[in-house]
C-alpha positions in Angstrom: 125.6 -6.7 38.6 127.6 -3.5 38.3 130.5 -2.7 40.6 132.2 0.2 41.8 135.8 -0.8 43.0 137.1 0.9 39.8 135.7 3.9 39.8 137.1 3.7 44.0 140.1 3.2 42.7 140.3 5.9 40.2 138.3 8.0 42.8 141.4 7.8 45.5 144.1 8.4 42.5 143.0 11.1 42.1 142.7 12.8 45.6 146.4 11.0 45.8 147.4 13.3 42.3 145.8 16.5 44.0 147.0 16.8 47.6 148.9 20.0 48.2 152.5 20.3 48.1 153.3 21.5 51.8 155.2 25.1 52.0 159.0 25.7 52.0 160.2 25.6 55.7 162.0 28.5 56.8 165.7 28.0 57.6 167.1 31.1 57.8 166.5 34.4 58.1 168.8 37.8 57.1 168.9 41.7 57.4 169.7 44.2 55.1 170.6 46.9 57.0 174.0 48.9 57.1 176.1 48.2 60.4 176.9 52.1 61.3 173.9 54.5 62.0 173.4 58.5 62.4 171.4 59.7 64.8 168.2 60.9 63.9 168.4 59.5 60.3 165.6 57.8 58.9 166.0 53.3 58.3 164.2 51.2 57.9 165.4 47.6 57.8 164.2 45.0 55.8 164.1 41.1 56.8 163.7 37.9 54.5 163.3 34.9 55.2 164.9 31.8 53.6 164.9 27.9 52.8 167.4 25.1 52.8 168.2 26.2 49.4 168.6 29.6 50.1 165.8 30.6 48.6 163.6 33.9 49.8 159.9 33.2 50.4 157.2 35.3 50.9 154.4 36.6 53.5 156.2 36.4 55.9 155.8 39.2 58.8 158.7 39.8 61.5 158.8 40.1 64.9 161.5 43.0 65.6 163.2 43.5 68.9 167.1 45.4 70.1 168.7 45.0 72.4 169.5 48.4 73.9 165.8 50.4 72.6 167.0 53.9 74.4 170.0 54.2 72.3 168.5 52.4 68.8 164.8 51.5 68.4 162.6 49.0 66.4 158.8 49.3 65.3 156.9 46.6 63.9 157.8 47.3 60.7 161.2 47.8 61.0 161.6 51.0 61.8 164.5 52.6 63.6 164.8 55.3 65.6 168.9 56.4 66.6 168.4 58.0 69.8 172.1 58.3 71.4 176.0 57.0 70.9 176.7 53.8 71.7 179.3 52.5 73.5 178.8 48.9 72.4 177.2 47.1 69.9 173.7 47.1 69.4 172.3 43.7 68.3 168.9 44.1 66.0 166.6 40.9 66.0 164.2 40.2 63.2 161.7 37.2 64.4 159.6 34.3 62.5 158.3 30.8 62.9 161.0 29.8 65.4 164.0 32.2 63.3 165.9 34.8 64.3 168.4 36.8 62.2 169.9 39.1 63.2 172.1 42.9 62.5 174.9 44.1 64.9 174.7 47.9 64.5 176.9 51.2 66.2 175.7 54.9 65.4 178.0 57.8 65.0 176.3 61.8 65.1 175.9 64.2 67.6 174.4 63.1 70.9 172.8 66.1 73.3 171.7 65.5 77.0 170.2 68.3 78.9 170.7 69.0 83.1 170.2 71.2 85.8 173.3 72.7 87.4 172.9 73.4 91.2 175.4 76.5 91.7 176.5 77.6 95.4 174.2 75.7 97.5 174.1 76.6 100.9 175.4 80.0 100.1 173.9 83.1 99.6 174.3 82.9 95.8 172.4 79.8 95.5 169.8 78.9 92.2 169.7 75.8 89.6 170.5 76.9 86.7 170.9 74.6 83.7 173.1 72.6 81.6 174.1 71.3 78.3 176.5 68.8 76.5 176.9 67.7 72.8 179.3 64.7 72.2 180.0 63.8 68.9 180.9 60.6 66.6 182.2 61.3 63.7 181.9 58.4 60.5 185.7 59.3 59.5 188.9 59.2 61.3 189.0 63.2 62.0 186.6 66.6 62.7 187.5 69.6 60.7 187.0 72.6 61.6 185.7 74.6 64.3 182.0 73.7 64.0 179.2 75.8 66.1 176.8 74.0 67.9 172.9 75.7 67.3 170.5 74.6 70.3 167.2 75.6 70.7 164.6 74.9 73.5 161.9 76.3 76.4 164.5 78.1 77.6 167.5 80.4 76.1 170.4 78.0 75.6 172.2 79.3 72.3 174.1 81.3 74.4 176.1 78.4 75.9 178.4 78.6 72.5 179.1 75.3 72.1 181.4 73.6 69.5 182.9 70.6 67.9 186.1 70.4 66.6 189.1 70.6 65.1 190.8 66.8 66.6 192.3 64.3 64.8 190.5 61.7 66.1 186.7 61.5 65.8 185.3 61.8 69.2 184.5 65.2 70.6 182.7 66.7 73.8 181.8 70.5 74.6 179.7 71.9 77.9 178.3 74.9 79.6 176.0 76.1 82.2 174.8 79.2 83.7 173.0 79.4 87.0 171.2 82.6 85.8 169.2 80.4 83.0 166.7 79.4 84.5 165.6 75.5 83.8 162.4 75.0 81.3 161.5 71.8 81.3 160.9 70.2 77.7 162.3 68.8 74.9 165.3 70.3 73.1 167.7 69.8 70.4 171.0 70.7 69.1 171.9 71.4 64.8 175.9 71.2 64.0 177.2 70.8 59.9 180.3 68.4 60.4 182.8 68.2 57.3 179.5 69.3 55.0 177.1 66.7 56.7 174.5 68.2 59.0 173.8 66.4 61.8 170.6 67.1 64.3 169.8 65.7 68.2 167.0 66.2 70.6 167.0 65.5 74.4 164.0 65.9 77.0 165.3 68.1 80.0 163.9 67.7 83.6 164.0 71.3 85.6 163.4 68.6 88.6 165.8 66.5 88.0 168.9 68.2 90.4 172.1 67.5 92.4 172.5 67.5 95.7 176.2 69.4 96.6 179.2 68.0 98.3 179.0 67.5 101.7 181.1 68.9 104.7 184.0 69.2 102.4 187.4 70.5 102.8 190.4 70.6 101.0 194.2 70.9 103.4 197.3 72.1 101.9 200.5 70.3 102.8 203.2 72.4 100.3 202.3 74.4 97.4 201.5 71.0 95.5 200.1 68.1 98.0 196.4 68.6 99.3 193.8 66.3 100.6 190.3 66.8 100.0 188.1 65.1 102.2 183.5 64.8 102.4 180.7 63.2 100.5 179.6 63.2 97.0 175.7 63.6 96.7 174.0 60.4 95.3 174.5 60.1 91.7 177.7 61.9 91.7 179.5 59.9 89.2 182.9 62.8 88.3 184.1 66.0 90.2 186.9 68.1 89.7 188.4 70.9 91.6 189.2 74.5 91.0 191.1 76.6 92.9 190.8 80.8 93.0 193.4 83.1 93.5 191.7 85.5 95.7 194.7 87.1 97.0 195.6 88.3 93.5 191.6 88.3 92.3 193.1 88.8 88.7 195.1 85.6 88.7 193.9 82.6 86.2 192.1 80.0 88.6 194.0 76.6 89.2 191.3 73.9 87.7 191.8 70.2 87.5 190.4 68.1 84.7 187.4 65.0 85.1 187.7 62.6 87.1 186.1 59.9 88.2 184.8 60.2 92.3 187.4 58.3 94.3 186.9 56.7 97.8 187.5 60.0 100.4 189.7 60.9 101.9 192.1 61.3 98.9 195.0 63.0 98.3 196.7 64.9 95.4 200.1 66.0 94.1 199.3 68.9 91.7 201.8 69.4 88.7 202.1 73.0 89.0 203.2 74.5 92.2 200.3 76.8 93.6 202.2 80.6 94.6 201.6 81.7 98.0 197.9 83.0 98.2 194.5 82.4 99.7 192.4 80.5 97.5 188.4 79.4 97.5 188.1 76.0 96.5 185.6 74.3 94.5 183.9 71.1 93.7 182.7 70.5 90.5 179.8 67.4 90.8 178.6 65.4 87.3 176.3 62.5 86.9 178.7 61.8 83.7 182.2 62.1 82.8 181.5 64.2 80.2 184.2 62.9 78.1 183.5 59.1 78.8 182.8 57.3 75.2 183.0 53.9 76.2 180.0 53.5 78.5 176.3 54.8 77.4 176.0 58.6 78.6 173.2 59.0 80.8 169.9 60.8 80.4 170.7 63.6 82.1 173.9 65.8 82.6 173.4 67.5 85.9 176.2 69.6 87.5 177.0 71.2 91.4 179.3 73.5 91.9 180.2 73.5 95.5 182.6 76.3 97.0 184.5 75.2 100.1 186.4 77.0 103.0 189.4 79.0 102.4 192.8 78.1 102.3 196.1 79.3 102.6 199.2 78.2 100.8 202.4 79.3 102.5 
């Protein structure tokens, strides 16, 4: 009688020999890319999955994310869109199979922020105009020369004559505004060639976004240096400056103070410069950001309001 047991045993043996080897497990993911990114420059990151032995594994698709997509955005293929100057490092992450790899980046270059100016609200000269701010962080330790910034957009804003540098540090800002230039919504761009490198940036202006006036404002002098400001800043105001125009002697240079974070009002100040005896027209310039602040992220909108206050007399 024939038996099939040996044949069955051989079949089992052959089956055991043909069992496929499972693919290596992803132990880690690494990202290849620069640690510093230029605004407006095209960059695409690549990620690699690796086994425990460090072998690069093929056939893996990664999910990309950014910790600050409003600063550096990344799409499904790893392509970056570098939008703004970073206030702190941005973490880019590639994920696959429960494992993640990260790359910490900072940004440099030219950053444009457009906005409006609410000029002299409540007066017969009231109007809404256009404002522009450019900030620059260079890749080196200084900024050489005086570098013109070319602005283009739906409104004629190149008359602002913005410039970058020179400076012995690598961060610089410049802004201007014109009540006579009606704001036109749309995309604006800025271009500057600094130390032989061309930088570009773009920003959207929303003509409907307007910063309100400084309300119930008043300045009182106790002597030629000491004065108190009272009133109420409009919602959205982050910084301000005060200025005094000599109406007794219109040819005299105005006294304009540095931009500072808004205080609790009323607030008292002592000027480093004594004002001459005269009548002055005070103004409060309000801003939706601190133009020269590089330690926080620049908001997407740069709005200003300039409010005139009742005249004061310094005796």
